[in-house]
C-alpha positions as CSV (number, residue, x, y, z in Angstrom):
1,X,20.9,-7.7,-22.4
2,X,20.5,-8.2,-18.6
3,X,20.6,-4.4,-18.0
4,X,17.9,-3.8,-20.6
5,X,15.7,-6.5,-19.0
6,X,16.3,-5.0,-15.6
7,X,15.5,-1.5,-16.8
8,X,12.4,-2.7,-18.5
9,X,11.2,-4.6,-15.4
10,X,11.8,-1.6,-13.2
11,X,10.0,0.7,-15.6
12,X,7.0,-1.7,-15.7
13,X,6.9,-1.7,-11.9
14,X,7.0,2.0,-11.7
15,X,4.3,2.3,-14.4
16,X,2.1,-0.1,-12.3
17,X,2.7,1.9,-9.1
18,X,1.9,5.1,-11.1
19,X,-1.4,3.5,-12.3
20,X,-2.3,2.7,-8.7
21,X,-1.5,6.2,-7.7
22,X,-3.7,7.7,-10.5
23,X,-6.6,5.4,-9.6
24,X,-6.5,3.7,-13.0
25,X,-6.9,0.2,-11.6
26,X,-10.5,-1.1,-11.0
27,X,-11.7,-0.3,-7.5
28,X,-12.3,-3.9,-6.5
29,X,-8.7,-4.8,-7.6
30,X,-7.0,-1.9,-5.8
31,X,-9.1,-2.3,-2.7
32,X,-9.1,-6.1,-2.1
33,X,-5.7,-7.0,-3.6
34,X,-3.6,-4.0,-2.7
35,X,-5.3,-2.3,0.3
36,X,-6.7,-5.3,2.2
37,X,-4.5,-8.2,1.3
38,X,-1.3,-6.2,0.5
39,X,-1.8,-3.9,3.4
40,X,-2.1,-6.8,5.8
41,X,1.0,-8.5,4.4
42,X,3.2,-5.4,4.3
43,X,2.1,-4.2,7.8
44,X,2.4,-7.7,9.3
45,X,5.9,-8.1,8.0
46,X,7.1,-4.6,9.0
47,X,5.4,-4.8,12.4
48,X,7.2,-8.2,13.0
49,X,10.5,-6.7,12.0
50,X,9.8,-3.7,14.3
51,X,9.2,-5.9,17.3
52,X,12.2,-8.2,16.5
53,X,14.5,-5.2,16.2
54,X,13.2,-3.5,19.3
55,X,13.8,-6.7,21.3
56,X,17.4,-6.6,19.9
57,X,17.8,-3.0,21.1
58,X,18.0,-1.7,17.6
59,X,15.5,1.2,18.0
60,X,16.6,3.2,14.9
61,X,16.6,0.2,12.6
62,X,13.2,-0.8,14.1
63,X,11.7,2.6,13.3
64,X,13.1,2.5,9.8
65,X,11.8,-1.0,9.1
66,X,8.5,-0.4,10.9
67,X,7.6,2.9,9.4
68,X,9.7,3.9,6.4
69,X,8.5,0.9,4.5
70,X,4.9,0.6,5.5
71,X,3.9,4.3,5.5
72,X,4.7,5.0,1.9
73,X,2.9,1.8,0.9
74,X,-0.1,2.7,2.9
75,X,-0.1,6.3,1.6
76,X,0.2,5.3,-2.1
77,X,-2.5,2.6,-1.8
78,X,-4.9,4.9,0.1
79,X,-4.6,7.5,-2.6
80,X,-5.1,4.8,-5.3
81,X,-8.3,3.6,-3.6
82,X,-9.6,7.1,-3.2
83,X,-9.0,7.9,-6.8
84,X,-10.3,4.6,-8.1
85,X,-13.4,5.2,-6.0
86,X,-13.9,8.6,-7.8
87,X,-13.8,6.7,-11.2
88,X,-16.0,3.9,-10.1
89,X,-19.1,3.5,-12.3
90,X,-21.1,1.2,-10.1
91,X,-23.2,1.7,-7.0
92,X,-21.8,4.7,-5.2
93,X,-22.2,3.0,-1.8
94,X,-19.3,0.7,-2.7
95,X,-17.1,3.6,-3.5
96,X,-18.0,5.3,-0.2
97,X,-17.5,2.1,1.8
98,X,-14.1,1.4,0.1
99,X,-13.0,5.0,0.9
100,X,-14.0,4.7,4.6
101,X,-12.6,1.2,5.1
102,X,-9.3,2.1,3.4
103,X,-8.7,5.3,5.3
104,X,-9.7,3.8,8.6
105,X,-7.7,0.6,8.0
106,X,-4.6,2.3,6.8
107,X,-4.6,4.8,9.6
108,X,-5.0,1.9,12.1
109,X,-2.2,-0.1,10.4
110,X,0.1,3.0,10.2
111,X,-0.3,4.0,13.8
112,X,0.1,0.6,15.3
């Protein structure tokens, strides 16, 4: 029973990530919840881990924690926002602004 629940939970998570990737979530949701809030949380945690591990002379672990976690997140969410902006039915200026803010923000967060 537990394995079935775990598999179901994992498949639901993957399906949700896939929906983000395809741009199927509403633009406001993917932008504010996942790009802005989620991006800040993920990148704050991974940057903190990076600094902590660098101070502990663990450079390889620092790079793994600092970049191998945040970069895939940033990439998936950026693609999700870009695709959700393509599907957005509202005022096009919001789609354009979401694209610009997401790409600029994720580049900044990914490079620092």
